[in-house]
N, C-alpha and C positions, 0 to 999 in steps of 0.2 A: 586748666580749671577756669571756668567763667564765673566772675563774682555774681552772687545772687541778685544784687541790685540791678544788674544789666537787664534782667527780664522785665523790670519795671520802667525802663526808658521809654518805650512807645507810649505808655500811659502818661509819663511825665511830659513828653512833647505835646501830646494831645491837650493836656490840661493847661500848658503854657499858651497854646493857641486859643483855648476857650477863655482864659483870663484876659488875654490881649483883646479879643473881640468884645469882652464885657466892657473894657475901657472905651472901645470904639463906639458902642451903642449906649452905654450907661456911664458917661464920663463923670468924674468927681474932681472938682477944682482943688480939693485938699489932698489928692493922691497923685503921684507923679506918673504912674502908669509905665508904659513901655517906650523905648527909643530903639530903633533898629540896630544901630551899631553896638549899643550896649548889650542888647539881647543876643546878637551874633557872637560877641565876645564871650558872654557867659556860657552859651551853648557850646562854643568851640573849646573853651577851657574844660567843660564837662566831658566832651568827647575825648580830648587828650588825656584827661585823668583816667578814663576807663581803659584806654590803650595801655597806660602804664600800670594800671591796677591788675591786669591779668597776670603778668609774670610776677609782680610783687606779692600777690595773694599766694602764689605757689611757695615763695620763700617764707612768707608769714606762717603758713600752715605747717611747713617743715619745722620751724622754730617752736611753734606751739605743740606740735606732736612730740618733739624731743623732750619738752618740759613735762608734758602729760605722761609720757612713758617713764620718766625719771622718778615720779612719785609713786608710792605703794598703794595709794587710794584712788579709786576712780568712781565718779558719780554716775548713776544710771540715767540715761536719757529717757527711760520709760517712766521715771518718777516725776510727778508734778512739782515736788520740792526742789528738784534739780533745776527745773525751768524757772521757778520762782527765785531761787538764789541767783541764777544767771541773769534774770531780768534786772534785779537790783544791783548785782555786781557789775554788769555791763554799763548801767546808767551811771553808777559811781565812777567807773573807769573813764567814761566819756567826760564827766565833769572834771576829773583830774587832768585828763588830756587837754581839754578845752581851756581850762584855766592856765595850765602851764604854757600853752601856745599863745596866750596873751601876755604872759609875764616874763618870758625868756625870749630874748630877741632872735636867737638863731632858730627857735621854734616858730616865733611870730613870722619870720621870713617865709615859712612854708604856708602858714594859715592866712596871712594878710590878703592873699588872693581872693578869698571868699568875702572880704570886706571892702573890696576896691570899687564896687559899683556905687554910683550916686543914686541908684534907683533900688526899689525893693519890691520885687514881684517873684513869681514862681521860677522865672528863668535865673534869678539870683542864686537860688538853691543849687543850680547846676554849675555855678562858677567855683570849681574845686581845684585844689592844689595839684601840681605835677610832681611834687616831692612828698609822697605819703609815708616815707620810711620812718619819719619821726614818731609815728603813732604806735609802733610795734610794742614798746616796753609797757605801755599802760594797761594792756589787756593780758599780758603774760601771767600775772598772778592768778587769773581765772583758770588757766591751764594747770598751774601749780596746785590749785585747789581740787583738781581732778575733773574739771569740766571738759568733755570731749571737744577737740578743736573745731570740728564741724559745727557744733552748737554755738560756739563763740562767734563764728563767721555769720551764721544765720541770725543771731541776735543783733549783731552789728548792722546787718542789712535791714532788719526790722526798724531799728532806731533811725537809720538814714532815710528810709521811706517815710516814717512819721515826720521827721524834721523837714522834709520837702514841703509839706503842707503848712508849715509855720511861716514860710516866706511870702506873705501877702498882706496888702493893706486893705483888701476887700472884706476881711473879717474883723469885726470890732471885738471888744471884750466879751468873753463868754460867761456862762453861769458861774457865780462866785466860787462854789466849791471846786469846779474844774480849774479856774484860775489859781486857786490856792495850791492844788496838788500837782497839776500838769503844766508843762511848758506849752504856751499858746502863742498865736500870732502876735498878740499884744506884748507878751514878755520878750519874744524874740526880736520884735521891732526895736525894743530898747537896746538889746544886745548889739544891733547893727548901727546904733546911733553914734555920731561923733560929738554930740553934745557933751559938755564936761560932766554933767551929772549922770550920764549914761555910760561913760567909759568903764570897761572892765566889769560889767554887770551881766547877770542872767546867763550863766554858762551852761545851764541844764540841757539835757538831750530830750528825753521824753518827760521826765519829772522836773519840777522846779523846787522840790523840797530840799535838795542839796544847797541851793543858793540861799534859801531861808535859813538852813542850819548853819552854813558857814559865812553868813552875813554878806553875801554878794548879790542879794536881790534888790531890784529897783523897779517899782511899778511904772507903767507908762503914764506920764502926766503932760509935760510940755511936748510940743510937736517935735518929732524925731527928724534930725538932719542926718541923712545917710552918707556913707563914705568914710574916708579916713580923715584924721586931723590935718594931714598934708596929702592932698589927692595927687595922683600921678598924671591925670589928664591925658591918658593914652589908651588906645584900643589895640595896640600892638601886643600880640599874645606872648611873645618872649619877654617883653617888658613887664606885662602884668604878672607873669609867672615868676620872674626872678629879680624884680627891681629892688626888693629889700635885701636880698643876698648881696647885690652889687653895692648898695648903700652901706651895709655893714662892713663889707670888705674895704671900702674907701676909708671908713672911720678907723678900722684896724690898722691900715697902712699908714695913716696920718698920725696915729698915736705914738708917743715916745716911750712910755713905760709899759711893761708887760701887764701890770695890774689894770691899766686902762684898756689894753687890748682885750683882756678877759672880760672887763666890764661891758665893752661894746658887743661882745658875743653872748655872754650869759646874763647880763643885766636886763632890766625891762626895756621895752621900746622907749626911745627918748632919753635913755641914760647917757650921761656925759660926766667927765671928771668934775666939772664945775657943779653939776647938779648933785653929785655924790658928796662933795664937800659941804 
């Protein structure tokens, strides 16, 4: 099975080239633009993630299909209400997935890859994890609601394609009603900021209403500083992919008490026994 998003990759690459050329011919001193090594790293991480995604999608659809067949109710794919339910259900699942992957360190170790670039452009959208296995439980309830598994995968792909276009500094704030309901480049720039005021904000996928509802929304105000609070300063693909797993393992090995070991794994990024006390 080939993930649906793979078919959009040629368009993604073309748009990366177009955006890079726009910086060449229409530079902006307030925008960081592209840097070759950073772009190659992002696109290489994206290519690796798709290689891993092919067999993993097979395993995912087997699990979703088992859940779907286990329930006595099945929603019709020919009904517009099913697609409407799926749209909101998928977006809420993505919010829960995204928030958890910022607040639980072992999950953050997978997601941190996407935040490791010091630049913010369309190639950053392609900088994806090589350990996508942590996402499976968050969409499982949709299969238990009777949504056909293939529909879940299609809606996930739609969300990912939408989010690709959020990764740009070339688009300013949009019309106010759009900014209120939908995730936009402005909102997602905040999410990628390492500024203290921007940390753990704007988790939305297509919609921003969940952040407003659950009080994790922050509008773009001060200039965004991209990257991590402690950057890795490396373009080595293995280090980019696994550095946080290695750091967590070092902390676990150094801990004396089991409660501290658990804290280093399941606590938020930056957790330590001293901070806990």
